[in-house]
N, C-alpha and C positions, 0 to 999 in steps of 0.2 A: 418703525415704532412697534414694540411688542403688543400683541392682541389685547392682553388684559389692561394695559395702560390706556389704550385707545377707547375702551368701552366703559371706563369708570365714569360715574355721573357726579360724584361728590369729591370735594377736596379732602385730603387726609386730615384727620383730627390733630390738633396741636398736642393733645395728650398722647396720642399714638406716636407722634414724632419724639416726644420726651421719653416714652418707654423704650423706643427703639434706640435712642441715644444712650440710655442707661445700659441696655444689653450690649451695645457695641463698645462702651467704655469699660464694661465689667472686667474683661481680661486684663486691661492695663491696671485697673484698681487692684485686682487680685494679685498681680505680679508685684505691685508696690506695697503689699501688705504682708510682710513676713510673719506677723503675729498670727498664730493659729486662731485665736479668738476673733480677731478682726476678720479673718478670712471666713470663719463660720458665720459671722453676722452678715457678711456680704452674700453668702450662699442663701441664707434665710430670706434676705431682702429680694434677691433675684428670683427665688421661688414664688414669693408673693406677687412680684411684678409680672412674672410669666403667665399667671392665671388671667390677669387683665389683658395682657398682650395677645393670648390665644383667642380670647373672646372678640377683641377688636379686629384681629387679623381675619377671623372667620366672617365677621360682619362686613368688613370693608374691602378686603383684598382677595378673598377666595384662595385658590390653590397657590399662586405665587407667594402670597404673604405667609401662608402656612409653611411652605418650604423654607423661606428665609428665616421665619421665626424658629423653626426646629434647628436649623443650622446655627443660628446665633446662640440659642440656648445650649447646644452641644459644645460649641467652642468656649462659652462662658464656664460651663461645668468643668471642662478640661483645664482651663486656666486656673480655676479655683481648686483644682485637684479633688473634685467631688467623687465620692465612691462610685456613683453610677455614670461617670463621664463616658466610659467605653460603651455602655448600653445606649446612651443618648446619641453618640456619634454614629453607631451602627444603625439606629432607628432613623436618624436624619438622612444618612446615606441611602437607605432603602426607600425613603420617601421621595428623594430627589431622583427621578427616573433617569436612566442613561440617555444621553443625547440632548434632551431638552434643557436639563439643569447641569450641564457638563461641568462648568466652572465650580459651582457650589459642591457638587458631588466629588470632584477631584480634590478640593481642599479637605473635605471630610475624610476621604480615603487616605490622603497623605497623613492626616493626624492619627488615624488608626494604625497606619504602618509604622510611624515614628514611635508611638507608644508601645506597640508590640516589640519593636527592636530594643527599646530601652528595658523592657521586661525580659528580653532574651528569648522571646517566643518566636523562633525563626519560622516555624510552620505557619503561624498566623501572618507573619510578614509576607511570606511567599503567596499565601491565599489572597491577601488584600492587593498585593502588587499585580497578581495575575488578573484580578477583577478590574483594576485600574487600567491595565494594558488592553484588555478587551474594550473598555470604554473609549480609550484613546484611539484605537483602531476603528471603532464604529464612527467616531466623529472625525477621523482623518487628521488628528492633531499629532504630528510627528514629534514635536517637542515633548509632549507628555508621554508618548511611547518610549522615547529615550529615557525619560525619568523613571518609568516603571522598570525598564531593563536594568537601570542602575540599582533600583531597590531589590530586584531579584538577585543581582550580583552580590549585594551586601548580605542577603540571606544565605546564599550559597557559601560565601566566605565564612560566615558564622557557623555553618554546619561542617566546615573543614573540606568542602568540595572545591578545591582550589582551581582545578582545570575548568570546571563549569563557571566559576567566578571570573576567570580571565576572559573566557569567551563572551560572557554577558557584558562585562565592562567594555570590551573592545567594540561590541555592537553599539552600545550606548554612545561611546566616544565618536564612532563613525557617523552616527546620525546627527549628533550635535555639530560635528565639523561641517557636514553638508548644509546645515541650517545656519552656520555662522555664529553659533551660540558659544562664544569664547569662554565665558565664565563657567558654563556647564562643562565644557571640554576640560577645563582645569580641574574641576571637581571630580570628573571621571578619571582623569590621569592620577589624581591623588588616591582614589580608591584602588586603581590598578597597581600603583606603587606599593600599597599595603600588602597586596597579594604577593608581589615580588619579594617584599621583605620577609613574609612568612616562609617563602621558598629559600631564603638566604641569598637572593640575587640583589645584593646591596648596591652594586654599581648602577644598575638600571633604576632601582628604587630612589636613590639619592637624586639622580638627574631629573626624573619625573617630578619628584616632590618639590624641588627648588624651582623648576620651570613653572609648575602650577602655582606656587606661592607668589612668584613674580607677577603672573597675570592677575591673580586675585587681589594683590595689593593695588594694582591699577584700577580694579573695579570699585574698591573702596567700601566693601560690605564687611563690617567688623566680624560677624559671626563666621563667615567663610574664611577670613584671614586667621581667626583664632583656631579653627579646626585644622588648618594647614600647618600653623606653628606647632600644634600638638603632634600632628603626624610626623613632622620633621624632628621634633624633640625626641619622640619615641624611637625613631630610626637612628639618630645620633647616639642615643643611649645604648642601643644594641651594638653600635660600632665602638663603644667605649669612649666617646668624646663627651666628657661630662660638662665642659664649659658650654658647648653648643646645645646640649640637651637642656641645661638649666635656663639658658637664654630663651630657647623656644618655649618652654613651659611657662616662664615668667611673662613673656609677651602674650601667650595665649590667654592667660588669666587676666592680664591687664586689658585686653581687647573686649572682655566680657562686660566691662563697666561696673557700676556701683552695686548693682543687684544681679549677680551672675546666676545663670541657670544651674541647678544643682548637679545634674548628671555630667555635663562637660567640666564643671569645676572639680568634681570628684575625680574624673579621668586625669586631669592635669596635676592635681595634688598627689594622686597615687603614683604617677610617673615621677614627679619630683622626689617623692619619698624613696623610690627605687634608686634614683641617681644618688641621693645622699647616702643610701645604704652601701652602694658600690664604692663611694668615696670614704666610707668609714665614719661619717658624721652621724653617730647613733641617735643623738637627741633630736636633730633636725629631721632625720628619717622617721622617727616615731611620731613627732608632732604633725608632720604632713600626712602620715598614714592615718592618724586618728581623725584629722580634719577631713580627709577623703572619705573615710567610713561614715562620718556624720553627714556629709553631703549626699552620698549614695543612699543613706538611710532616709533622708528627706525626700529624695526622688522616688523611693519605693522600688520594689521588684527584686527578684533573685539575681539578675545580672549585676546590679550595683553591689549587692552583698558579696558576690563572688569576686568582682574586680577590686573591691575595697580590701578583701582579705588577701589578695595577691600581694598587696603592699604591706598590709598590717603584719602578716606572718613573719616575713624576713626582718622587719623593723623590730618586732618583739624579740626575735632570736638574737639580733645584734645587740640588744640591751640585756642579754642574759636572762630572758624570760621565756625559756624554751617550751615549757608546758603550755603557757598561754599562746605561744606561736603555733604549736601543734594543733591546739583547739581551733584557732582561727583558720588555719589552712584546711582542716577537715570540714568546718562549717562552710567555707567557700566552695570546697569541692562538692559537697552535697547540693548547694544552691546551683552550681553550674550543671550538675547532673539533672536537676529537676527541669531545667529549661532546654536541655539538649545541646548545650555549648560544649562539644566534646574536646575541642582544642584547648579551651580555657580550663576544662576539668582535667585534661592531661597535664597542663602546666602546673596546676595546683597539686596534682598527684606526684609529679616529679619533685616539687619543692618539699612535699610531705615526706617522701622517701629519703631524700637527701638529708633532711633534718633528723629523721629517725636513725640513719646511719651515724650521724654526728653525735647523737644522744646515746650511742652504744646499744641500739635496738635493731640490729641488721635483719633479724628474722621478721619483724613487723614491717620492715621497709620493702620486702620483696613484692607484696601484693600491689601497692600503689605504683611501684616502678614497672611492674608487668603491664598494668593498665596503660600507663603513659607510653610504654614501648609500642603497644598495639596501635594506639592512635597515631603515634609519630610515623610508624612504618606505613600505615594505611594512607596517611595524608602526605607522605614523602617529605616530612619535616626533618631534614637531615641534621640540623643543629640539635633538635630535641633528641633524635636517635643517639647522637654522640654523647650528650649530657646524661641521658638515661643509661647508656652502656657504661660510662665511667662510674656512675653511682652504683650500678649493679656489680661492677667489678669490686668496688670497695666492700659492698655488703657480703658478696660470696667469699671474699678473702677473709673477712672478719669471722664468718661462719666456718671457715676451714674447708669449703667446697671448692677444691682446686680446679676441677674440670669446668664447672660453671664459670668460675672467675676467669679461666683462660679463654672460654668462648666469648665472654663479655669484653675482655681485653682485645681480642682479635676484631670483634665487631667495631669497637671504638677506633682501633687502628685503621680500619678500612675507610672510615669517614673522616679521620683526622686530616689527611692530606687534602681531601676535596674541600672540606670546610675551610682549611687554611688558605687555599687558593681563593675561595669566595671572600674570605675576610680581607685578603690582600687587595682584591679588586674593590671591595667596599671601602677600605681605608684609603685607597688611592683616590676613589671618587669623592669621598668626604673631605679629603685633605687638599684637593686640587682647587686651583683658582676658579674653575668653572662650577664648583658646587659649594663647598663649605665656606669659602671666602665670600661668595655671593650671598649666601644665607646670613652670615654674620653681619654683612653690611646692609641688609634690607631693614627698613623701618616701616611700620604701618602707615598707610596713606592718611593724610588729614583732609578735611573738607576743603574743597576748592573755594578760593575767595570769591565774593560776589562781583558782579560786573560793575565797572566804574559808573558813577552817575553821569547822565548826559548833560551837556552844556546847556545853559539857558538859551531861549530862542534868540535873544538879542546879542549873542556873542559874549565873550569875556569882558568884564569891566576893566577899566584902565589901571586900577590900583595894583593888580598882580604884576604888571610890568616893573613896578618899583622894586619888587623882590628879585628880579632876574640876576642883577650883579651879585648881591650877597649869595644867592643860590649857586651861581657859577663858582664863586670863591669856595663855598662850602664843598661843592662837588669836587673841585680840584684838590682841596685838602684831604677829602676822603679817599680820592684816588691815590695820593701820595702815601697815605696811611696804609691802604690796602697793599701797595707795592712793598712797603716796609715789612708788613706782616708776612707777606709771601716770602721775602728774603729770610726773615727769622725762622719761618717754618722749614725752609730749605736747609738752613744751617742745623736746625734741630734734627731733621731727618738724617743728615750726614753724621751727626754725633750719635744718633741712635744706632745707625748701621755699624759704626765703629765699635760702639759698646756691645752690640750683639756679636760682632766678630770676635771681640776679646772674650766674651762669655763662652762662645762656642769653642774657641781655642783652649780656654781654661778647662771646660768640661771634657774635651778630648784628652787633654793632658791627664786629668784626674782618672779618666777611664783607662788610659794606658797603664797607669800606675796601679789601679785598683782591680782590674779585670785580667784574668789569665787569657792570653791571646789564643791559646789552643782550644780550650773548652768553653770560654765565655763565663766561667765561674769566677767568683771573687777570689783574690789572692789571699794568702794566709793572714797578712796584716789587715787587709780591708775587712775580711770576715771577722777577725777578732774585735775590730772597732765596732762593726755593726752588731755583733753579738752582745758586747758590753752595753750598748744602747738599748737593745731589746730586753736584756735582763733588768736594766733600770726601769723600763716601762712596765714590765711584768711585776716587779717588786712593788711599784706604786699602786697597782691595781689588784694585787693578790692573785695573779694568774700564773700558770705553769709555763715553762719553756722546755721543749724536748731538744736534745742534741744527739744526732747520729754521726758516728765516725765509722767510715767503711773504706775498704780498699779492695782491689781486684785480685781474685785468686788466680794463680797460674799466669799472671801477666808477664813475668820474665820469660816463661817458656814460649808464649805467643810472640813476644818480641824477638827471641832468638830464632824461632822457627819460621816466622812470616816476615820479619823485618820491622824496622822502626816505624815505617808508614802504617803498617797494620796496628802497631802499638798505639800510635796516635789516634787511629780510628776507634780502637777499643776505649780510649779515654773519652773521646767525643760521644760515643754510644752511651757510656755510663752517665755522663753529664746530661745528655739529652733525655734519657729515661727519668732521671731525678727531676729535671726541670718540668717534665710533663706531669709529674705527680704532685708538684708543690703549688701552693697558692701564691698569689701575686706578692704578698708581703712576707713570705718565707725566704730563708737565706740558703744559698748554695755556694760553697767555697771549695777550692782545691788546696789541700794541705801541702801537697808536694808529691812528685812521682805519681803513683797510682792511688793515692790516698785522698779522700774527699770528706767534706763536712756538710751537714744539713742542720738547720735550726728552725723550729716551728713553735710559735706561741700558741698556747691553748690546748696542747696535747698532753694527756697524762701518760703514765708508763705503758699501759696497754695499747693506747692509740699509737704511741711512738713505735712500739714493736710491730704493730700491724702495718704501719707505713713502711718500716724497714723490710718487712716480709714482701710487700708489693714490689719494692725496688729490686730485691733479690730475685723474685719470681720473674719479673719482666726481663731482666738481663739474661737469665738462664734460657728463657724462651726465645729471645730475639738474637742472641749471639750466633747460633748456628746458621741463621739466614743473613748474617751481615756480609759485607763485601770488603775483605775476604771472609769466609766462614771462620768462626773462632770457637770451635768445639772445646769444651772444658772451661771456658771463661765463666766465672761466677763471682759472687760477692760474699764477704764476711762483714757483718755489721755489729757494732756495739751501740746500745741505746741507753741514755740516762736522762733524768728529768730534774730540773730545778724548780722548786716550789717553796711555799712558806715553811714547810717542815724541814726541808733539806738545804735551804739557803739559796742564794743567788750568786755565789762566787764563781766567776768564769773559769778560774784555774781548777777548782774542785770539780765542777761539772765536766770539764774535759777529762780530768783524771779518771772519773768514774766511767765515762763512755769509752775511753781508751782501754781501761782495764777490761770492760766487757768485750771489746774487739779482740783483745789478747786471748781471752778465754775462748772466743769463737774460733780463732785460728788453732788454738791448742786442741779443741774438740773435733777437728777434722775439716774445718773451712766450710764454705757454702752454707752458712747458717746465721741466725740472728741470736744474739745474747743480750739480755737486759742487765740493768744495774743490780749488783749483788754486794751489799756491804761487807759480807764475810770474805769476799774474794777481791775487794778493791785494792788491797795492798800488793797484789801480785806484780803490778807494774809500778815501779818506784818513781819518785820525783826526779831521779837522775837519768831517766830514759831519754833517747834522742828526741822523740816526739814531745815529751814534757818540756825539755829545754827549749825546743823551737817554739812551742806554744807560749811559754813564758816570755820569750823574746818578742813574739808578736804582740802580746798584751802590753808589754813595756813600750813598744813602738807606738 
């Protein structure tokens, strides 16, 4: 029995018990009162009550009561989001001396660490966790030691110190495994998987995350399950698996209950907004981004502001509000910089630079892209290095700085193969039965049913036996029904398998007809059909569509000198370069021979010619290093644009682009020519390519 309880002479006052109950119930009342006015009234009431509580605690309980009173007041202030909550937590933690009040002090330090992490103050997180680690070592509590190591790992990851984070996570996991703390091991593995994800090690990240979620579902704690679903949703989003990402985010939000905490809610809404943006559903992306920003705003802190704008900026840009998007990204970057979140700041800087290039402001884009490059190289964030290099290449090309564009292109090329291999491993892990299928099949655990009631002492009465025969008949009928249902399900599975086989065969047949087997580009007829659909969509939304027509210079000479296999390699090289520069919804087709077509929605004439120049530049640079070397191989490109002023006729668009290509050839080859109405009649409607294009449109 504790010393202070053994020496007390009087029983506790009922009024003291009532006040203590109010303080203990205060956090629950505050969480259930989303109305700011109600929360303010609760704060005033708690302040008045705490005066009486301090007086009674001093008179009746001495030091133990004062410590508990300070801790209860601090937790209540935190739950009510009082402005002085942090000061109260710190004061109560200092009052609870290490060793004697270990449990109370640990709870207070944990609250301080969590609040600092949500503010993005990684320095404060590290200081508090080191203080908690010293307390845990003093008391010999290895479970809390591992928890503090986990907190230090989270702080290291937030600062971009990934090697240190991996080491700390592994130390925490090792200690938890020794203690048999399976739930904590799963949480540690989840944190370690996030670091692997930052490194691009997706295969390891997927396996760790799914294993952790399976164990946490067995534990049955909704908040842990929700966080794991969010982590997996974020991981599948990076792997391009939109269905799995949306399922993870939706389940994470559902597990938060009717009154979800603002910060985790904001994280999941922001992630769901990014998934919708990648899927092209602009309205859904903006709605989720606005909701995420509101949730982060309620939670307070610069970290929430930065995270909210990561989603809000792209969503605004997708809805053609580019100036608002730029302002959001810059505000988020400033917030991330104030709290020292360098990786998050670099991500926002990359998005800002990419948006500026798309807005035709490549000069302004160089500074944020340079900052993002420095952070990515320092933290060995290979995917970010690749994305930054590609954005820099576009910016330098638009500015006409050929040497810098070439250096950025080479840097991107160095990382492309490595990232491609990592993506392949991650896709394989996310698509295998041991990872993605397990994840899609998991459901949150429900509460275990209660134990059956015990039989009365005298045994069962006689009347239940009268129900035995009807119960047996009912059971037999249910068994027959279950067998029939199984039979129907088996037949349904067979029919589904046959249907999938037919669909697969149909898709394979369509692909053989629509895709050029040598280059993987669309055939002329397939490209014409897709372009007609793209032009119709652009006409309905008042957007532009750029068409590039290009062919290989000196292709016949390379064919004659090096052979047809080398000619095939030249065609594959040109198609691969074009595919690497295009977005997922752009079109690439092979017109025939060494002639290709590219269509991009949303590009004006200047942007179309800049893209054509990048294609020409890359082919000239990479052709001498090909196998075999193809010195002299280059591109001539013609570019034209369909828009509301020039119309959306596919035949006219091709005629103008083909005329520009004709002029590029006449001017000496290895160059880009844009649409010129004065010269558009140089190639008549009776040319070979015009006739073939007309036939493709008719088909």
